[in-house]
N, C-alpha and C positions, 0 to 999 in steps of 0.2 A: 504494500500500500504506500509506503514511504517513497519507493522508486517512482510510482505513478505520480505522486505529488511533485517530486523533483522534476520529472519530465514535463509535467503540465506547467510548472513554474518557469522552467527554462524556455519552453515553447512560447509562453506568454511574453516573456522578456524579449525573445528574438522577434516576435511579431510586432511588438511595440517599437523596437528599434528600427525595424524595416519600415514601419509606417512613418516614423519621424524622418528617416532618410528620404523616403518618397515624397513626403510633404515639403521638405526643404529644397527639393529640386525644382528648377525652372525649366521651361521648354522653349524651343525655338523652332517654329514651323518655316520650312523652306519651300520655295516654288519647285516644280518638277524639273526645271532647267538647271538647278543647282544640286550638285552632289557633294556630300561630305566625305573627306578623306579621313577615315578612322572615326572613333567616337561611338557613342551609344545612340544609334539611329534606328527609329522605327518607321517603316514605310507605310504610308497611308494612301488614300486614293489621290494620285497625282501630286502628292506632297510628301516630304520627309519631315519627321519631327525629331529633333535632337534634344536629348536630356542634358541639362547643364547644372553644375553645382553653382552656388552663389559665389560672388566675388569676380575677380578679373579672369576673363576667359579669352583664349585664342582659338579660333576655329579655322581649319584649312578647308577651302571650298574649291570646286571646279565648276565653271559654267560649261554646259554642253547642250546643244540643240541642233535639230536638223531642219534644213530649208530646201524646198523643192522649187526649181525655176519653172517647170511645166509639168503637165500630168504624166508624161512618159519618163520623166527623170527620176532616178532613185533617190536623189537628194544629196545635199552637201552638209556634212557635219561640221559645225563650228564649235571648237573646244578651246578653252582658255588654259593657260598655264595655271598652277595653283594660285589662288587668291586668298588673302588672309583677312579675317574679320576679328576685330578686338571688341570685347563687350565687358561692361561692368554689370553683372547680373544680380538682380535681387531675388532672394528665395521666394518660391511660390508664385513667381510671375510668369506670364506666358507672352512670348514675343513672336512676331511674324516678320519675315524679311520680304520686302516687296521690291521687285525689279522695275525699272522703267519699261514702258511699252516697247517690245522688241518684235517687229513684224517681218523683218527681212534679214538676209544675210549681212547686208550693210549695217543695219541697226545692231546686230549682234557683234560685229567687228568693232563698231564704235563703242559699244558697251565694254568690250574687252580692253580697248585702249584707255578708257576712262571709266572704270567700274564704280558707279555710284548706285546706291540703293537706299531704301527707307526702312527703318526699323520701327515697327508699330507695336506698342505694348498693349496688354489687355485692357488697360484703362483709357486707351485712345491716344496716348502721347506718341508723337512721331519725331523721329530723329533722322536727319540726313547723314548717311555714312559713305565713306570712300573705302572700298576694299583695296588692300595693298597687294602688290606683287612681292616676290621674294626679296628683291633688292630694297624696296621701300620698307619692308619689315625689318631687314638687317640694319638699315639706317636708323630706324626708330629705336631699335634695341641698343645700337652703338651710342646714340645721342642721350639715351636714358642713363648711361653709366656715368 
């Protein structure tokens, strides 16, 4: 009987800790053109949801989409080099990354050259963001020292 009580007590503690960790996580919903490189990603319907801990976060992303010039064309994939997003995440908040309207291959290439997006929080606050390439990320790290 004592073993059963210890097991129940241990299980209750584990579940409580798991709920605390899940409750303190934030989420970032990404459009289907953005892929996360690593991390805890859950695929939804045409979107990915990334689970983030609170605090400063660095997320490596790649833009990827296909564009067809005409009906018999198989299309052209436009893919970026890795792009980096820095965030200061608050626990239990939900964020959504919104890309500018990209309707053509030229729009996609312009976005890759100057990757800007909007971060929208669950309470409606919006923030304009610039995604960094690898060189810009290294410069930011170097200057922070």
